C-alpha positions in Angstrom: 7.6 -87.9 110.9 9.9 -84.8 111.8 10.6 -82.6 108.8 14.5 -82.1 108.4 14.1 -79.2 105.9 11.8 -76.9 108.4 14.5 -77.8 111.5 17.0 -76.6 109.7 15.1 -73.6 108.1 14.0 -72.6 111.9 17.4 -72.9 113.2 20.5 -73.0 111.3 22.2 -69.8 110.3 22.5 -69.5 106.1 25.9 -69.6 105.7 25.6 -73.4 107.8 22.4 -74.7 106.1 24.7 -76.1 102.9 27.1 -77.6 104.8 24.8 -79.7 106.6 22.9 -80.5 103.4 25.6 -81.4 101.7 26.5 -84.0 104.4 24.0 -86.4 103.4 23.5 -88.3 100.1 20.8 -85.7 98.8 21.8 -82.0 97.6 18.3 -81.1 98.6 18.2 -78.2 96.3 14.6 -77.5 96.6 15.3 -75.7 99.5 17.3 -73.1 97.6 14.2 -71.1 97.1 13.6 -71.0 100.9 17.4 -70.5 101.8 17.4 -67.2 99.5 13.9 -65.8 99.6 14.8 -64.1 103.1 17.5 -61.6 102.5 20.5 -63.5 102.7 23.7 -62.5 101.2 25.5 -63.9 97.9 28.6 -65.1 99.5 26.6 -68.0 100.9 25.5 -68.9 97.8 28.6 -68.5 96.0 30.2 -70.7 98.5 27.5 -73.5 98.4 28.1 -73.4 94.3 32.3 -73.5 94.5 32.7 -76.1 97.2 29.6 -78.8 96.0 29.6 -78.4 92.0 28.9 -81.6 91.0 25.3 -81.7 93.3 24.2 -79.8 89.9 23.0 -82.6 88.2 19.8 -82.8 87.0 17.1 -80.2 85.5 14.9 -79.9 88.8 18.5 -78.9 90.5 19.0 -76.4 88.1 15.6 -75.2 88.2 15.7 -74.6 91.9 18.6 -73.0 91.4 17.5 -70.8 88.4 14.0 -70.0 90.0 16.4 -69.0 93.4 18.5 -66.5 91.6 15.3 -65.2 89.2 13.5 -64.1 92.4 15.8 -62.8 94.5 15.1 -59.1 95.3 18.6 -58.3 95.6 19.9 -60.1 92.6 20.2 -57.2 89.7 21.4 -54.8 92.7 24.6 -56.9 93.9 27.9 -54.8 92.8 29.2 -58.0 91.3 27.2 -60.9 90.6 29.8 -61.7 87.5 31.7 -64.2 89.9 28.9 -66.1 91.1 27.6 -66.5 87.7 31.0 -67.7 87.0 30.5 -70.4 89.5 27.5 -71.2 88.2 28.8 -71.5 84.7 31.6 -74.1 85.6 29.2 -76.1 87.8 26.5 -76.2 85.0 29.3 -77.7 82.6 29.6 -81.3 85.2 25.6 -81.9 83.8 26.5 -81.8 80.5 23.4 -80.6 79.3 22.0 -78.1 76.5 18.8 -77.8 78.0 20.3 -77.2 81.5 22.7 -74.4 79.9 19.7 -72.6 77.9 17.8 -72.8 81.2 20.0 -70.8 82.9 21.1 -68.6 80.1 17.2 -67.7 79.9 16.1 -67.3 83.5 19.9 -65.5 85.1 21.7 -64.2 82.2 19.4 -62.4 80.5 18.4 -60.4 83.3 22.1 -58.6 83.3 23.7 -56.4 81.1 26.1 -57.7 78.4 28.2 -54.8 78.2 31.5 -56.5 79.7 31.1 -59.4 77.4 32.4 -61.3 81.0 29.1 -63.5 81.0 28.3 -63.9 77.1 32.5 -65.0 77.1 31.6 -67.5 79.5 28.6 -69.1 78.0 29.5 -69.1 74.7 32.5 -71.6 75.8 30.0 -73.4 78.1 27.9 -74.4 75.0 30.6 -75.4 72.8 32.1 -77.8 75.5 28.5 -78.9 75.4 28.7 -79.5 71.7 26.3 -76.7 70.6 28.3 -74.7 68.1 24.8 -73.0 67.0 24.0 -71.6 70.3 27.7 -70.5 70.9 27.1 -68.5 67.3 24.1 -67.0 67.9 25.2 -66.5 71.7 28.4 -64.5 70.5 26.5 -62.4 67.6 24.1 -61.2 71.0 27.2 -59.5 72.2 27.3 -55.9 71.7 30.3 -54.8 72.5 32.7 -57.6 71.3 36.6 -57.2 72.6 39.3 -59.1 71.5 39.1 -62.0 74.4 35.6 -61.9 73.2 37.0 -62.8 69.0 39.6 -65.3 70.9 37.0 -66.8 72.2 34.6 -67.8 69.7 37.6 -68.9 67.4 38.9 -70.9 70.2 35.6 -72.7 70.0 35.7 -73.5 66.2 38.9 -74.0 66.3 38.2 -76.8 69.1 35.5 -78.4 67.4 37.1 -78.4 63.8 34.9 -75.9 62.4 37.9 -74.4 60.5 36.0 -72.2 58.0 33.9 -70.6 60.7 37.4 -69.6 62.7 38.6 -68.1 59.3 35.2 -66.4 58.9 36.0 -64.8 62.8 39.5 -64.0 61.9 38.2 -62.4 58.5 35.1 -60.5 60.7 37.1 -59.2 63.5 40.0 -57.7 60.8 37.6 -56.3 58.6 34.5 -55.6 60.2 35.5 -54.3 63.6 38.9 -53.2 62.5 40.9 -55.0 65.6 44.3 -56.8 65.4 44.4 -59.9 66.2 47.1 -61.0 68.7 49.3 -63.7 69.7 46.0 -65.3 71.4 44.4 -65.4 68.3 47.0 -67.3 66.2 47.9 -69.4 68.3 44.2 -70.5 68.6 43.9 -70.7 65.0 46.7 -72.3 64.1 46.1 -76.0 65.2 43.1 -76.2 63.7 44.3 -75.1 60.4 45.5 -77.2 57.3 48.8 -76.3 55.7 47.3 -73.9 53.4 45.8 -71.6 55.6 48.3 -72.6 58.3 50.9 -70.9 55.7 48.7 -68.0 55.2 48.9 -67.4 59.0 52.2 -68.0 59.2 53.1 -64.9 56.4 50.3 -62.6 58.2 52.4 -63.2 62.0 55.3 -62.2 59.7 53.8 -59.0 58.6 51.7 -58.3 61.9 55.2 -58.9 63.5 53.8 -61.4 65.8 56.3 -64.3 64.5 58.8 -62.6 67.3 56.3 -64.4 70.4 57.7 -67.9 71.2 53.7 -69.2 71.4 53.1 -68.1 67.8 56.5 -70.0 66.9 55.4 -73.1 68.7 52.2 -73.4 67.0 53.6 -73.1 63.8 56.3 -75.5 64.3 53.2 -78.3 66.0 51.2 -77.1 62.1 54.2 -77.8 59.9 55.3 -80.9 61.8 52.0 -82.7 61.2 52.3 -82.4 57.9 55.3 -83.9 57.3 57.1 -80.0 56.5 60.0 -81.1 59.1 62.5 -78.7 57.5 60.1 -75.6 57.6 59.3 -76.8 61.3 63.2 -76.8 62.1 64.1 -73.5 60.7 61.5 -71.9 62.4 62.7 -73.4 65.9 66.1 -72.3 64.6 65.0 -68.6 64.8 63.8 -69.2 68.1 66.8 -67.2 70.3 66.0 -68.9 73.8 63.6 -72.0 73.7 61.1 -72.9 75.9 60.5 -76.5 77.1 57.2 -76.1 75.4 59.4 -75.3 72.1 61.8 -78.1 72.6 58.6 -80.4 73.2 57.2 -79.3 70.2 59.9 -79.7 67.7 61.0 -83.1 69.5 57.2 -84.3 68.7 57.1 -83.5 65.3 60.2 -85.6 64.5 58.4 -88.9 67.1 55.2 -88.5 64.3 57.7 -88.7 61.3 59.4 -91.5 63.1 62.5 -90.1 63.3 64.0 -91.2 66.5 67.7 -90.6 65.9 66.6 -86.4 65.5 64.7 -86.6 68.7 67.1 -88.2 70.6 69.5 -85.5 69.2 66.9 -82.6 70.4 66.3 -84.2 73.7 70.0 -84.6 74.4 70.4 -80.8 72.8 67.8 -79.6 75.4 69.7 -81.2 78.2 72.8 -79.7 77.4 71.4 -76.2 78.1 69.8 -77.2 81.5 66.2 -77.4 80.3 64.9 -80.2 81.8 62.3 -82.2 80.5 58.6 -82.2 82.2 56.2 -85.0 82.1 54.7 -84.3 78.4 58.6 -84.4 77.0 58.9 -87.7 78.6 55.3 -89.4 78.0 56.3 -88.1 74.0 59.4 -89.8 74.1 58.5 -92.8 75.5 55.8 -93.3 72.9 57.8 -93.2 69.9 59.7 -95.5 71.2 56.7 -97.6 71.9 55.6 -97.3 68.0 58.9 -98.7 66.7 59.4 -100.9 69.7 63.1 -99.2 70.3 63.5 -101.4 74.0 67.2 -100.5 74.6 66.6 -97.4 73.6 64.1 -97.0 76.7 66.6 -97.7 79.2 68.5 -94.7 78.0 65.5 -92.7 78.9 64.1 -94.7 82.1 67.7 -93.3 83.3 66.4 -89.5 82.2 63.1 -90.5 84.2 65.7 -91.3 87.5 67.8 -88.7 87.2 64.5 -85.8 86.7 63.3 -87.3 89.8 60.1 -88.4 88.1 60.3 -91.9 89.0 57.2 -91.8 91.2 55.2 -89.9 88.8 52.4 -92.6 88.0 52.0 -91.6 84.8 55.3 -91.4 83.3 55.8 -94.6 84.7 52.6 -96.0 83.1 53.5 -95.2 80.0 57.1 -96.7 80.7 55.4 -99.8 81.7 53.4 -99.7 78.0 56.1 -99.0 76.1 58.6 -102.1 77.8 55.5 -104.2 76.9 55.4 -103.0 73.0 59.0 -103.3 73.1 58.7 -107.2 73.6 60.1 -106.9 77.5 56.8 -108.2 79.4 59.1 -109.1 82.4 60.1 -105.9 82.4 56.6 -104.6 82.6 55.9 -106.9 85.1 58.7 -105.7 87.4 58.1 -102.0 86.7 54.3 -102.7 87.9 55.3 -104.4 91.1 57.5 -101.5 91.8 54.8 -99.0 91.3 53.2 -97.7 94.6 49.9 -97.1 94.5 48.9 -97.8 90.6 45.7 -96.3 89.6 43.0 -97.9 87.2 45.2 -96.5 84.3 48.3 -98.3 85.4 46.4 -101.6 86.1 44.9 -101.1 82.4 48.3 -100.7 81.6 49.5 -103.7 82.3 46.5 -106.0 81.4 46.8 -104.7 77.8 50.7 -105.7 78.0 49.1 -109.4 78.9 46.9 -108.6 76.1 49.5 -107.9 73.3 51.5 -110.9 74.4 48.8 -113.2 73.9 48.2 -114.3 77.7 44.6 -113.6 78.1 44.2 -116.0 81.6 46.8 -114.1 82.6 45.3 -110.7 82.0 42.4 -112.4 83.4 43.8 -113.1 86.4 45.3 -109.7 86.4 41.7 -107.9 86.2 40.7 -110.4 89.3 43.2 -109.1 91.4 42.4 -105.1 90.4 39.2 -106.1 91.3 40.1 -107.6 94.5 42.3 -104.5 95.1 39.5 -102.3 95.1 40.1 -100.7 92.0 36.8 -99.8 89.5 37.1 -100.7 85.7 36.3 -98.3 83.0 35.5 -99.1 79.6 39.3 -98.8 78.1 39.8 -102.0 81.2 37.2 -104.6 79.2 38.3 -103.1 75.6 41.8 -105.0 76.6 40.2 -107.9 78.4 37.8 -108.4 75.5 40.5 -108.4 72.9 42.7 -110.6 75.5 40.0 -113.4 75.2 39.2 -112.7 71.3 42.9 -113.3 70.9 43.8 -116.5 72.8 39.9 -118.2 71.9 38.7 -118.2 75.3 35.4 -117.5 73.9 33.2 -118.7 77.0 35.1 -115.9 79.3 34.7 -113.3 76.5 31.0 -113.5 76.8 31.2 -113.2 80.5 32.6 -110.3 80.5 31.2 -108.9 77.7 27.9 -109.4 80.4 28.8 -108.1 83.3 29.9 -105.3 82.0 26.9 -103.6 82.5 25.0 -105.7 84.9 28.0 -106.0 87.8 29.8 -102.7 86.6 27.5 -100.2 85.0 29.3 -99.9 81.5 27.4 -99.8 78.9 28.9 -101.5 76.1 30.8 -99.6 73.3 31.4 -99.9 69.4 34.7 -100.8 70.6 33.4 -103.4 73.0 31.1 -105.1 70.5 33.5 -105.2 68.1 36.1 -107.2 70.7 33.0 -109.7 70.4 32.6 -109.7 66.8 36.1 -110.5 66.6 36.1 -113.3 69.4 33.2 -115.1 67.4 34.7 -114.7 64.0 38.3 -116.4 65.4 36.6 -119.0 66.5 34.4 -120.0 63.7 30.8 -118.7 65.0 30.1 -116.4 62.2 26.1 -116.4 63.0 26.7 -115.8 66.7 28.7 -112.6 65.2 26.2 -111.4 62.9 23.3 -112.1 65.1 25.4 -109.7 68.3 25.8 -107.3 65.5 22.1 -107.7 64.7 21.2 -106.4 68.4 23.5 -104.1 68.7 21.7 -100.6 70.1 24.0 -98.3 68.0 24.7 -98.5 64.3 28.2 -100.7 63.6 30.7 -98.8 62.4 33.7 -100.2 59.8 35.7 -101.3 62.9 32.6 -104.0 63.5 32.4 -105.1 59.9 35.9 -104.9 59.6 36.1 -107.8 62.5 33.4 -110.0 60.7 35.1 -109.2 57.5 38.3 -110.6 58.8 36.5 -114.2 60.5 35.0 -114.5 57.0 38.5 -114.5 55.4 40.2 -116.9 58.0 37.1 -119.2 57.6 36.2 -118.9 54.0 33.3 -117.8 54.0 32.9 -115.7 50.9 29.1 -115.1 50.4 29.2 -113.8 54.0 32.1 -111.9 52.9 30.5 -110.1 50.3 27.6 -108.6 51.8 30.2 -107.3 54.3 32.3 -106.1 52.2 29.8 -103.8 50.4 29.4 -102.2 53.5 32.5 -101.8 54.2 33.1 -100.1 50.8 30.1 -97.9 51.6 31.4 -97.2 55.6 34.8 -96.7 54.4 35.4 -96.6 50.8 39.1 -95.3 51.2 40.5 -97.9 53.1 42.6 -100.7 51.4 42.3 -103.3 53.9 38.5 -104.2 53.2 39.1 -104.4 49.1 42.7 -106.4 50.2 41.0 -108.7 52.2 38.4 -109.6 49.7 40.7 -110.1 47.2 42.7 -112.2 49.1 39.6 -114.7 49.3 39.0 -114.5 45.9 42.5 -115.4 45.4 42.4 -117.9 47.7 39.2 -119.8 46.0 40.6 -119.4 42.3 38.6 -117.4 41.3 40.4 -114.8 39.6 37.9 -112.7 37.6 36.3 -111.4 40.6 39.9 -110.7 42.3 40.5 -108.6 39.3 37.5 -106.5 39.2 38.1 -105.9 43.1 41.7 -104.8 42.0 40.3 -102.7 39.2 37.9 -100.9 41.9 41.4 -100.2 43.8 43.3 -98.7 40.8 39.8 -96.8 39.7 40.1 -95.2 43.5 43.7 -94.9 43.5 44.1 -97.0 46.5 47.3 -98.6 46.9 48.1 -101.4 49.9 50.6 -100.0 53.0 54.0 -101.1 52.1 55.1 -103.9 55.1 58.3 -103.2 56.7 59.9 -104.6 59.7 62.0 -103.0 61.9 64.5 -104.2 64.4 67.2 -102.7 66.8 70.9 -102.9 66.9 73.3 -101.2 69.2 71.0 -97.9 69.8 70.1 -97.8 65.9 66.7 -98.9 64.4 67.0 -100.7 61.2 64.0 -100.8 58.2 63.6 -103.5 56.0 61.0 -103.4 53.3 60.4 -106.6 50.8 63.5 -107.4 48.2 65.2 -104.4 50.7 69.0 -104.0 49.2 69.3 -100.6 50.6 71.0 -101.9 54.3 75.3 -101.9 53.3 75.6 -105.5 54.5 72.4 -106.6 52.3 75.0 -108.8 50.7 75.6 -110.8 53.7 72.3 -110.1 55.0 71.1 -112.4 51.6 73.4 -114.8 51.9 72.4 -115.8 55.4 68.7 -115.9 54.7 69.7 -118.5 51.8 71.6 -120.2 54.2 68.7 -120.0 56.4 65.9 -121.3 53.7 67.6 -124.2 52.9 68.3 -125.4 56.3 64.4 -125.1 57.2 63.4 -126.7 53.9 65.3 -129.9 54.9 63.0 -130.2 58.1 60.0 -129.9 56.4 59.7 -126.2 55.3 57.9 -124.7 52.3 56.8 -121.9 50.9 53.5 -120.9 50.8 52.6 -118.5 47.6 49.2 -117.4 49.1 50.3 -114.4 50.3 51.5 -112.9 47.1 49.0 -111.4 44.4 47.7 -113.5 41.3 48.9 -111.0 39.1 52.7 -111.1 39.9 53.1 -115.1 39.6 56.3 -115.4 37.4 58.1 -113.7 41.0 56.0 -115.1 43.9 58.8 -117.2 44.9 61.4 -114.4 45.1 59.1 -111.6 47.0 57.6 -114.4 49.6 61.1 -115.1 50.2 62.4 -111.7 50.9 59.3 -110.3 52.9 60.6 -107.8 55.6 60.2 -110.5 58.2 62.6 -112.8 56.9 65.2 -110.0 56.1 65.1 -108.7 59.4 65.3 -112.4 61.1 68.5 -112.8 58.6 69.8 -109.5 59.7 69.1 -110.4 63.8 70.7 -113.9 63.4 73.8 -112.3 62.0 74.0 -109.4 64.7 72.4 -110.1 68.3 73.6 -111.8 70.6 72.8 -115.1 70.4 71.8 -115.4 74.3 68.7 -112.7 73.5 66.1 -112.8 71.5 65.4 -111.3 68.0 62.9 -108.6 68.5 61.4 -107.7 65.3 58.6 -104.7 64.8 56.0 -105.4 61.8 54.2 -101.9 60.1 51.1 -104.7 59.2 50.1 -108.3 60.1 52.5 -110.6 59.8 51.5 -113.4 56.5 50.9 -116.9 57.4 54.3 -117.9 55.5 56.5 -115.6 57.8 55.0 -116.7 60.8 55.5 -120.6 59.5 59.2 -119.3 58.4 59.8 -117.9 61.9 58.8 -121.1 63.8 61.5 -123.1 62.0 64.2 -120.8 62.0 63.4 -121.0 65.9 63.6 -124.8 65.9 66.8 -125.0 63.6 68.9 -121.7 65.0 67.4 -122.5 68.7 66.8 -119.1 69.2 64.0 -117.1 70.2 62.2 -115.0 67.6 59.8 -112.2 68.9 57.8 -110.6 66.2 54.8 -107.7 67.3 52.3 -107.2 64.1 49.5 -105.2 64.2 47.6 -107.1 66.5 49.6 -108.5 69.0 53.2 -110.6 69.7 54.4 -113.8 68.7 56.7 -115.4 70.9 58.2 -118.3 68.6 60.6 -120.7 70.1 61.4 -124.4 69.5 59.7 -124.5 66.6 56.0 -123.1 68.2 54.3 -119.7 68.3 52.7 -118.3 71.4 49.6 -117.6 69.7 49.1 -121.7 68.8 48.7 -120.8 65.4 45.6 -118.4 66.5 45.8 -114.7 65.2 
């Protein structure tokens, strides 16, 4: 048999060998030693590594490469091997292996001199990207002549990995042990990882050191203060910037979106446009995500126009986000139309459209969309399957869900993750197959998290399986002791069963941990403004008209069979059950919508919690007697109410 390697060695110039090898499926890295055992030049080796970095994919390949470096008699005589080593290190990152990194470190770098710190800094960053903070820390301490770049590198490494104490310690050491002055890069590496106390200290340091005039530092501080809800401070810092750049505008817009202040966000956006700063992809995506969170569909139309004006209408990531926002705003038809107009949508766009079908409860359409995606030659990823399994769960498609779960790994090579198991447990739990859900959990190859156990607890709540529910709740109290939802689900099970003593114990446990139930609130958009309602809300200027309308509607639906379900208010407020259930935020939003929304348009409401059974029932009756379409999005999905029925089939 002809030896291809020997043929290559005999007649192919060194500079061309790699090009021939890279044309085959196999990288043939064992040839490296023979190729570079002769008096070859390093340009060929550098070209090989830079042009085909993904071929450095396993231990044997890297062993051969390191041997080639180590044995090459010209290696240490090269004037500047750093650029070559930089290419090697970038390539190593792709294989994401700590042992391989240590191999190259020991066989190559240790035969060099650390004096310039260049390679040391590169390897510190590499160890960090591979998740080995300990190795990064030790290597950093080995570098004898640490310059400012070295210190900034290690501070950035610690900050990105959430090691705030190590970041601050390095910051202290560079100033006091090495008497080195930080620069703006130091601060912008450190500030994002800080809590409010440490961030405030760095703010003061920036003032004293004269670094507060640096726009990058101000941008970091704006983001930090905004993250912790200190909007006044963030806004004041923004006002001190003489000429805010696009990053500055994006920062101040983002912190207001994080706090749900869309009106202020729009004001800043318009101000940015007035000073001739044009939005980029980050600006538009940030604002669109803010719109999606509270479902302000009409406001999205405005930004759709801005996308067109800015020439971003062919930007697939932006269009994908816009598609998602339309879906989350209750306008699935607009999402579908936008998807049809997209040229060559990628896997993320296809998955976003599938997610749109999922949250609207259209499981069968989601499956058809998935099949079409496969026919088009696109490869699904783990996110695609998460939405697909969720679609099956919310539509009661048990057999279909099991089928897709099984073919994830066998057909598409995607090993199920925790979120996939959570979807399957939810699928079994919603259909009453609690034993199957428990068996699946017991067979998981990894430890189930609170999401998996929480899905089973919800199934226990739906089907009143208190015995299993108590067992699961105990696990959740250990895994997530501060998650009030688990306590509330168990207490609701006790309440429904009339076990008031056990109910009181759970409530007492919540009180001892200072846990409170998240206040329910509903949002509805009218004339480009978002109105917020909470239970028994009287803050609206027209609250008298709203309550009169609610009383009128409640009287109408009682005449056709609606009865108030008091199960959804806690036991110890029995005397006000009627009032509290009757004035849930969804009901107030529906009454407001009946007053102000065009009769030909659906009433679209966003809820921050899962809709309760009584409000769900009430919305069905209102859609019947008022002949209006009502769309309510809760934390799980959309509910389309029309003619006395809901699209979820009462399966949610």
